[in-house]
N, C-alpha and C positions, 0 to 999 in steps of 0.2 A: 304842781309842775306838770307840764304836758309831756307825753312820750309818743313816739311812733311805734305802734303796736302791730301785732299779727293781723288783726281784723282790718286795720288801715292798709296794711300791705296788700291784703287780698282785694280791697276796693281799688287800690291804685296800680295793681299789677299790669292790667291792660291799658289803663288810661290814668296818668298821673293827675290830670285836671280834676278828676272826680274826688280827689282828697280834699280839695278846697270846699266842695259842696258838702261832704260828709261831716265837716266840722261845724256847719252853721244850720241852725234850726229853720231858717227861712227857705232852705232848699229841701223839700220832702223827697222821699225815695219811694218808688213803687213798691218796695219791700215792706213799707211801713204798714200797709193794710192788705197784704197778700196772705190770705188765710191758708192757702196751700203751703206757702213757705213757712208760715207760723207752725203748721202741723208738722212739717219736716224738722223745724228747729226743736220742737218739743220732743220729737223722737230722738233727736240728737242728744238732748239733755238726758234722757232716760238711759240711752246707750252709755253715755259718759259716766252716770252713776253706777251702772252695772260694771263697767270697766274698773272703777275703783274697788268695787267689791271683790273683783277678780285678783286684786293686788292688795290683800289685807295688811293691816298693821301700820298704815301710813298716817301722815298728818295732813289735815285739810287746811290750806291757807285761805281763809274765808274773807279776809279784808278786801273790800272793793276799791278803796282808795289806794292808788298805785304806791305812794310813798310808804304807806303803813304796811302794805303787802310785801314790799321789798325788804323793809326792816324785819318783818316777821319771818320771812324766808331765810335771811342771811345766816343766822346761827346754825340752822340745820345743814347748810351746804358744807360746813366744816366737819360734820360727823363722818365717821368712816363708813357707816352703813345706814342708809335711810331711804324711806319711800315717802314721797310727797305727792299731794294732789293740788293742782293749781298753783304751784310755787311761782313767784315773780322773780325773774332774773333780768337784770339790765346791763346794758353795754353802752359806754361812752355817755352815760347820763342822758341818752336820748332814745335808744331803742330797747323796747321792753317786750318780754314774752311771758305768757302764763301757760305753763306746760300741763297738759292733761294729766299725765302720770309720769313721775320722775323717780328713777331708781338709781341709787349710787352705792357702789361697793368699792371702796377705796377711790381710785381714779377712774374706774370703769363706770360709765354712766349710760343708762337707757333712757332715751327721750321717746315717750310714747304719745303720739297724736291719735286721739280716738275719733272715728268717723262712723256715722250710721249708714255707711255705704256697703253694699253687699260685695262679697268676694268669694270666689271658689278657687280651689287649688290649680285648676287648669287655666286660669286667667293670666293675662299679661298686661303689663303697662306700656308696651312698645308697639309702634307701627312697624311695617316691613322695613322702612328705611333707618330704623334704630332711634327715631325721635319718639317723644312721648305721645300717647294717645290723647286727644283732646278732652275726653271724659275724665282722665286722671290728672290733667295738668293742674287744676286748682288745688287738689289735695296734696300732691307732691311738692308743689311750690310752697305751700303752707308749712310743710315739714322742713323744706330746705331753708326757709327764712328762720325758723326756730333754731335749726342746727347751726346756721351761720352766726346768729347772735350769741348763742351759747358758746360756741367755739371761740369767738372773739373775746367774750367775757372770761372764759376759763380755758385757755389754750392747754393747761396742764391735763385736762380730762380727755380720756378716750371715749368719745361719744358714739353710740350706735343708735340711729334713728329707726323708729318703727311707725307703721301705720297699724292701728288696731281696728279691724273691720268686722262687719257682721258676716259670719260664715253661713252662706245661704244653704249649705248642705247639712247644717247642724240641727238635729231634731230636739225640740224642747222636751225635757223629760219630767217637768212638773207642771201642774195646773196653776193658773193664777200668777205667772211670772210677770206679765205686763202690769197687772193690777198692783203690784208692789211699788211701782214708781209713779207716784202721782205728781203732776206738774201743777204748782200752785203759784198764784200771783201774790207778791208780798206788798206791804204797805207803801214801799217806794216805787212800785210799779214793775219791778224786775220779777222774773219767774225763777223759781228753783224747784228741784225735785224733792219731794217729801217721801221718804222711804217708809213703807208700812211698818208700824211698830212691831218689834219682835222678830224682824227679819234676820236670819242668820245665814251664813255662806252655805250651809247645808240645805237651805230652802231653794237654792238657785238651780239645782239640777246640774246636768252636763253643760259645759261651756257652749255658748252660741256665738262668742266673739273669737277671732283669731288674730295673732300678731304677725305682720309681714315686715321683714327686714327690708328697708328701702335705702340702704347706704349707697348702692350703685346708683339709683335714680337721683338721689340728692347730689352726688358728685357729678353726675351728668348735668344737672342744673347749674351748679356752681361753675362748671367749666364752660358754660354757654353753649352746650351742644344738645340741649333737650328739645329745642325747637328748630325747625327749618328756618333758614335765614329770612325767607320771604314771609314767614308768619310772625316775625319778631317786630315789636315797636322799636324805634330809635334807642330808647332807654334800655331795652332788653338786650341790645347789641353791646352794651357796655359791660365791663368787668362787674361782677355781682356786688362787691363792696361799694364801688362807685355809684352804681344804680341805687343802693339803699341810702347812700349819703345824700344823693339828690332828692329822693322822695322825702326823706326825713327833713331835710333842709327846707324844702318849700312848705311842707306841712307845718313845721314848727315856727316858721316866720309868717305863717298865715297868708301866704301868697299862692295864687293860682298858677300852676305850671303852664308855660305857653301852650295854647290850645293846638291840638293836632287832630282835626276831624278826619274820620275815615270809617271803614266798615264796622269797627268796634263800637261806633256810636249807636248802631241799630238797637242794641239791647241795653242801652244806658238806663240804669235805675233812676236817674234824676230827670228822665223824660216824662214830665207830668203835663197833660193837656191843660190849657188855660182854664177851661171850665171846671177843672178839678182842684184848682188852687184856691186856698183860703186867703182872705185878706192879709197882706204882708208877705205872702209866700211867693217864690220864684222858681222858675224851671231852670235847672242847671243845664240841661241840654240846649235850651234856647240861649242861654247866656253864651255858651261856647260857640254856637253857630252864628250868633250876632257878632261875636268877637272876631270870628274867622272870616265871615263873609259880608259883614256890614248889613245883615238882614234886619228888617223891622218886624213888629208883631204880625202884620198882615201877611208876611211871607210864610209864616208857619200855617196859615190857613189852607194853603195850597197842598195837594197831595204830594208826599215825598217818595222818592224811589225806594225808600225803605218799606213803604206800604204796599208794594206790589206782592201779591199772594205767591208764596212758595218760590221766590225769585232768587237765583244764586249769583247773579252777575252785577249786583249793585255796586261792588267795588270798582268795576271797570267804568261805570257811569261816573262815579265820584272822581276817578282819576281824570276823566274827560271834562270835568267841570260841570257835569249835569246832576244837579241835586234834587230838582223837582221833576215829577212826571211830565209836566208840561215842557221841560227842557229837552225831552227825548225827541228824536227825529225818526223818520221812516226806517232808517237803517238800524235803529236801536230796537225795533219791535221784534219780539220773539218769532213771529211768523207774519206772512202777508195777511193784511186785514180783510181782503176782499171776500164778501160773502159770509162773514162770520156771524152776523146777527140773523141771517136767514138760513143757516146751516140745518140740514135735515137730521144729520146724526149728532152725536155728542161732541162737545169740545174736548180736546186733550189739554194737558196742562199749559202748554205754550199758547194755545188758542185762548184759553181762559185768561191768561195773563194779558194777552193783546187786547181782549175785550175790555178788561179793567182799565188798561192804559188809554184806550180810545175813549172810554167813558169819561175819564178824568180830564182828558184834553179837549172834550167837546167834539170828538170825532164820531160820537153816537149821541144823537139828540134825545134819547130816551132815558128815563130814570131807572126803568126795569126792562129786562129782556127774558123771555121764556122761550126756549126753542121748541118747535113742534115735536121734536123727539121725546120731550117729556110727556106729551099727550100719549104717544104710542107706548111709552113705558107704562103709563097708567092703565092702559087696556089689559095689561097682564095682571092687574091686581085682582085677587079673589076676595070677594066680600063675604062676611064683614072683616075689615082689615083692623089689625091691632097695632098699637104703638107702645113699645116697651122700653123702660129705662131701669137700670139697676143703679144702686148706690153701693159702693164697696170701699174697703180701705185695705192697706197693707201696713203692718207695723213691723218694725225691726224686731221687737221683742213679742213673741207669740202670746196669745191669751190662754192657751191650753196645751197640755201635754200632747205629744204626737204630732204637733204642727211645726212648721219651719218659719224662719224669719222671712218676712215679706210675702208670706203666703196670703193670697187674696181672700178677704172675708166679705161675702155678699150678704149684707145685712138688710137690704131693702129693695123692693121693686114697686113700680106702678105700671098699670096698663089702662089705656084708653082704647075704646073700640068705636069704629065708624062703620055705619051700615051703608048700603048702596044708595039709599035715599037721602043720605047726608046726616041722618040721626047720629048723635055722638053720646056715648055713655062712658063714665069712669068705671070700668068693668071690674077692676080688681087692684088690690094693693096688699102689701105684707111688709112687716118690719119685725126684726128679731129683738125680743125684749129680754131674753135670758142673759144673765151675766156669765162670762167665762165659758161659754159653749160654742161649738163650731156650727155656723148657720147655714152653710152651703147646700147641704142635702135637703134640708127642710125648705129652703128657699126654692129649689127646683120643684119639690113636690107641690108647693103652693102655687107656683107658676103654671105648672101642668094642669092644675084644677081650673085656672083662669082661661088659658089658651086652648085647652082641649086637644083632641087628636085629629082634628079635621085639617084640611090643606089650605086653610085661609092664610092670607098674606100677613106677615109680622114685620114691622119696622123697627129698626134701631137707629140711633144717631151716632155716626162714626162706627168703628168696629168693636167697641168696647164689650157690648153684650155677647158678640160672637166669641171673642177671646175668653171671656169669663165662663161662658157655658162649656167651651172646649176644656178649659181647666177643670171644671167640676166633673166632666165626664172621666178625665184622667184619675181624678181623686176617687171617684167611685170605682173604677177599675182596680185601684190599689186596695180598696177596702170592701171588696165583693163579699168577703166572708163575714163582715160585721154589719153590712147594710142589707136587709132582707129584700128590699125592692130595687137593688142596685141595677140589675139587668134591665128592668122596666124603665128606670129613669135614664139609663145610658141610651137605650133605643129611642126614647122620646127626644132626648137632647140632640141625637144625630139627625133627626128630621129637621132641625133648625140650622144645622151647620152646612158647610159647603157641600153641594150636590145632594142635600137632603131634599125630601119631598116639599118642604116649605121653607127653604133656605132664607134666612133673615135678609131683608132689603135695607140697604144703608141709605137713609134719607139725606145724609150729608153728601154722599157721593152723587145723588141725583141733582143736588144743588150745584155742585162743582161742574157737573157735565152739562147742565141745561139751563141754569137760572142765575142771572146776575142782577144785582140791585146796587145802585151807587151807595147806598147806606151800608152795604157790606164792607166796603173799603177793601182791605187786604186780608179779611177774616172770614171764615165760614163757621165760626162758633155759633151755636144756637143762641147764645146770649147776644150776639151781634145781629144775627139774621132775623130774629123775631121782631125786635123794634123796627127794623128797616121795612119788613114786610107789612107791619101794622100801619106804617106811614103811606103805603102805596095801595093797599087792598081795600077797596070800598066795601066789599063783602065783610072782611073782618072788622072794619070800623063800625059797621052797622050791627053786626051780630054781637060783638063784645062791648058795645055800648049798653047792651041789655044785661040784666043780671045773670050770672053763671052759678049753678049749684052742682057740686060734686060731693065726693065722700068727706072732704074736709073744708069745703067753702059753701057758704050759704048766701046767695044773692051777691056775689062778688062782681064788681064792674072792672073788667080788664083793659078796656080801651079808655084811657084818659089822656088828655093833652096837657103839655106844659105851657109856660107863658108865651112860647114861640109857635104854638100851635102844632107841635110835633108830639108823636106818641111817646108816653112815659114807658120806659122799660118795665114790663110786668113784674119782673123780679124785684124791682124796687118798691112794689106795692105790698110785698109780704109784710105781715105784721112783725114788729120787733119782739124779741123774746128776752125778757128780763126776769130773773128769778131772784127774789129778795134783793133787787137793786143791782144785780150782777149779770152781765151778758153771759150767755152760754159759750160764746167764743172767747171770752177772757178780756173783752175791751170794755171800757167805761163809757164810750160815746154811743148814744143811742142809734145814730145812723149806721153804726158798724155792727148792730146786734141782731140782724136778721140772718137766718140761714138762707143765703142766696147764691151759693156756689158749692161746688164739690168739696173744697178745702174746709169750709165751715161744717158741712154735713159730716165729714169724716171726724173732725175734732169733737163735734157734739156727741156722736154716737160713742166714740172711744171713751169719753168722759163718763158716759152712763154705765161703763163697766165697773167702775169703782164701787165697793160695797158700802160706802158711807154716804152715798147720794140718796136722799129720801125719795120714796115712791112718787110723791106728788111732783117733785122736780123732774123725775124721769119721764113722767107722763106729759109734762109741759114740753119737754124736749121732743119726745116721740111725736107729739101732735104737730110741732113745727116741721120736723123731718118729713112727716107725711104730706104736709102742704107743699113743701118744696118739690118733693118727687112727683106729686100730682101735677104741679105746674110744668115740670119738665115734659111729661107726656102730652099735656094739653098744648104746650108750644109746638110739639111735633104735629098734633092735629091741626093747629092753625095754619101751618105751613101747607099741609095737604089740602086744607079747605081753600086756601088762596089759589092753589093750582086748579082745583075742581071749578072754582068760580071763573078763572081766566079762560079755561077751555070749555065752559058750559056743560060740565059733567054733573049729573044728578038734577 
C-alpha cells in the first residue's frame, strides 16, 4: 500500500507537481548524482545515529516496508513509557511518518526530528516581520507535518515537537568520534550507519547535539502565518489539513497536480538537460513547461531567464510572460547597453548581466569578450605567479577531541606556478594521510614551503582559500601555547590576507569583471568556465593537444573533442577509481566513480579516516585526490594562459 510521507511532503511543499515526478523512475532528479548532497545525507545519517545513542534504551523499528513497520510500531504505542527510533505512525491510512526519536511518558510525547544543521543559542528562526527565515523553513515545515499527522492520529497525546540540531559551540571531548559512525551500502542499495563494535555511551564524550523546542514555530505554520502572503503558493494559503489532503490525494491517485510555473521552478530538481537523460528518461521541468506554455523541445534550447547570472528579478519577467532571454526588451535590461563591450574599466554586476543578455539575443556578435581592463590588471602581477587550490571538508561530528562541529579540515592543496616567459610547473602539493588528526597547521606549514616569503602573486578561485587561511590564523591564535611556530605561521598567513603584502587575487572575480564567453551561460564555476575557454582559445587547443606531465599525470592529453567538435570537459577525463569493484564514492556505475568534484573529494577523504580501510586502498584514493586537485590548479593556469595569449603577453 502506498502512503504520503514526510519526504514526499518536502518534495511537494513548494510545488505539488513535483510529487508526480518523484513517483516515477523515468523522471530523474538532480539529487540522484549530486555528490555534495550525498555527503550531506551521509552526515545526516551519522548525526541521526548519534542522536539515538543520546536517547538510550529505545527500540529501533527497522522494517523498511511501511505496513510491516506500522505493525511493528503499534504495540509499543500502548506502553506507558517507551523510547522508539524510526517508529511508523499512520493517519487516515494515507499519511505516514517515521519519527527520528519518539519518547512517550503516559500521554506526554516528545517528537524529536534530528537534523545535521548547526545551531547556536543566540540564533533565531524569525525574520523581523515575525515570519520564518527561509533557511529554516524546510526544517520547521518538516517537523510541522510530523506533528500534524501524529496529532490527527493520536489526539489524546500532548505532543511537544523538537528539532535536535548540531551545537556548533560544543567541543568534542573524545578522539575518533566521527570514526565510530561508518556509512555502508547494503545489498539492496540503501545506506545505513554501522556503529563501531564495542561503542558505549561513555565513548561519546560531552554532547555535541542540542534539542530545541519548536512548538511555537509549528503552531505558526499550522495557523498559516509562518510565511508572508506574497511568498505562499496557492496551496499554502489553504488550511493546513486541506493542503495535506490535496497533496496526498493527487499523489495516491497518481495524478499530476495542475502545473503552476513560476520562480520556484528555477531550482527544480527534475530539470535535467536533454543531453543528460538516459534512453526512456524524461525531464519533469520540461513536462511542466510544455504543459503550461505549449513549448516544444526546441524551445528549451533557447537561454531561459533563469539562466541570467545572479539575477533577482526573474519573477517579474515571468509575470510579464517573458520566459526566454530573447523575450526581453530594451526596458528589461539591467543597464543601458551602450559601450559595454568596449568599456575600459570592469563591469559591475548589472553590466555583466546585460552583456550576457545581449550575447544570448544576438546583440553582441562575438562568442567571447575580454575587456582591456583585464590586461591592465595583469600588469600588476608579480612573477612567478602561483595558483592555489585547497580541498577541505566540514563534518557535523568532529574527527578529534578539542574540535568543534563543522570546523573546517584543510586536508589537501595543490600549487601550479607560472613564470614570466610562460613556463608552467606543478610546484607543490600536499595531502593529509594520518587518521584522526587535525591537518590545518601542517597544511599551512607545507604551503609556506611551496609559496615562500617573497611578494609574488598568488591566485585563488573564488574566496574559499582566503576564508580558510583566515580561519587557520584564528585557530593558531587560540593554540599559541601548543604550537611552537604559531607566531611565524600567523605572520605568514597575514601576508596573503586582505591588505597583506601579497593579498590573494581572485581569478573568478577577474572573470566576472572582465571576461564573458557564451559557453559560461549563467555560471562562473571553474567547471563551466574551463570547457568554454578551451573551445575558443587556439593557444589552449594547440598546447593541450600535446602531452602534459605533472606530479600525478604522465603524458596526459587534456584537449580532446567530442563527436560535435567541442572540447570535452577535462574533469571527465579523470580515470575512474574502483577498488575491488566498488566506487570510492559509493556508486556502482563506472561513469560516476571519478573524483571530479568537491563533494566526491570530501566523501573520499572522510572515508579514509576509518581504521578498517587497508593501506593499499587508501593510497589508491589519495592518488586520485591528488590528480583532482592538480587539475583544479591546472585549470586556473589554463584560464590565465588564455588571457596572456589574447593580449600577447609573454
